[in-house]
Structures are given as C-alpha cells and as structure tokens.
C-alpha positions in Angstrom: -101.3 11.0 -61.6 -98.3 11.5 -59.3 -97.0 15.1 -59.3 -93.3 15.6 -60.0 -90.7 18.3 -59.7 -89.3 19.7 -63.0 -85.7 21.4 -62.8 -85.3 24.0 -65.4 -82.0 26.0 -65.8 -81.5 29.0 -67.8 -78.9 31.7 -68.4 -78.7 35.4 -69.0 -75.8 35.2 -71.2 -74.1 38.5 -72.0 -71.5 40.0 -74.4 -70.6 43.5 -73.7 -74.2 45.2 -73.2 -76.2 42.7 -75.1 -78.1 39.6 -73.6 -78.7 36.3 -75.8 -82.1 35.8 -76.3 -84.4 33.2 -78.2 -87.7 33.5 -80.0 -89.7 30.4 -79.0 -91.1 27.9 -81.8 -92.9 25.5 -79.7 -96.7 25.6 -80.1 -97.6 26.6 -76.5 -95.0 29.7 -76.4 -94.7 30.1 -80.3 -93.3 33.7 -81.0 -92.5 34.7 -77.2 -89.1 35.9 -76.5 -87.1 34.3 -73.4 -83.7 33.5 -72.0 -82.5 30.2 -73.5 -82.8 27.1 -71.4 -84.3 23.9 -70.4 -84.8 20.7 -68.2 -82.1 19.5 -66.1 -81.3 15.6 -66.9 -81.6 13.1 -64.1 -77.8 12.3 -64.2 -76.6 15.8 -65.0 -74.7 18.5 -63.0 -76.7 21.6 -63.2 -74.1 23.8 -64.5 -73.0 21.2 -67.2 -76.8 21.3 -68.0 -77.0 25.1 -68.5 -74.2 25.3 -70.9 -75.7 22.2 -72.7 -78.9 23.8 -73.1 -77.6 27.2 -74.3 -75.6 25.3 -76.9 -78.4 23.3 -78.1 -81.1 26.3 -78.2 -78.3 28.8 -79.6 -75.5 27.3 -80.8 -73.2 29.4 -78.7 -70.8 28.3 -76.0 -71.2 30.2 -72.6 -69.2 30.3 -69.4 -71.4 30.1 -66.3 -70.3 32.5 -63.5 -73.0 32.7 -60.7 -76.7 32.1 -60.1 -78.9 35.2 -60.8 -82.1 34.1 -59.6 -84.2 31.0 -58.5 -88.0 30.9 -59.0 -90.5 28.0 -58.2 -94.0 27.7 -59.4 -96.6 25.1 -58.1 -98.9 23.8 -60.6 -101.5 21.2 -60.9 -98.7 18.8 -62.5 -96.1 19.4 -59.7 -93.6 21.8 -58.8 -91.4 23.8 -61.5 -88.2 25.0 -60.1 -86.1 27.4 -62.6 -82.6 28.2 -61.6 -81.1 31.1 -63.8 -77.4 31.4 -64.1 -75.4 34.7 -65.1 -73.4 33.7 -68.1 -70.9 35.1 -70.6 -70.7 34.2 -74.4 -67.4 32.8 -75.2 -67.2 33.7 -78.6 -69.1 35.2 -81.5 -69.1 31.7 -83.7 -72.7 30.3 -83.9 -72.9 26.7 -84.4 -76.3 24.9 -85.6 -79.4 25.1 -83.1 -82.6 23.3 -82.5 -84.7 25.1 -85.1 -87.8 23.0 -84.2 -88.1 24.6 -80.8 -86.5 27.8 -81.5 -87.4 30.5 -84.2 -84.9 33.0 -83.8 -81.7 33.7 -81.8 -80.6 37.3 -81.2 
C-alpha cells in the first residue's frame, strides 16, 4: 500500500469572546469536541477549503484572516498535515450542517 499525504484545514472561528466548536458524530471520534474542519480537495485553494468545510460542518459562514498553527503527524498510512486558520463568524444565521458527521455545534 502506497502512503499518502492528507491535508486537513481547520479554523478557530471567533465571535466576540466565543469560539465555534463541533461535537463529532463519526464512529472513531464520537462525542469529542473539536474545531471544525476537513480534507482539502485535490483542485481546491486552502483558504476556500476551510471556508467550505466550516459551512458544511457548522452551517456558519466565516472570514479567514491568518494562519494560527500548522501541525503534522506521521502515521502508518502516511503524513497528516493540519493547517489551522484564525477566522471570524460573518453573522449569527446558521444554515443546515452535516448531522451524520456532526452531532452538535456551539
């Protein structure tokens, strides 16, 4: 099996003194709280990807303003690169989100 590099984009999206978080609903991480994010698609800009992922996972639109942190992990499947961005919630209106993947958004 060929090893690969997976790139994850995530955001610490803030509104006033609060940070947007998701409670996972996927089997391997069920009920854990985390910053929202997901995989970068092959033909996607990383900034567009984090905005898309936050919308899909939380139903909120964000503005991304800087990189917060870059982490990498080497696993038996390959390399996992996680890029965390600083972001700001655009508004209070929440749209639908992926309830099969996300149990709760706060």
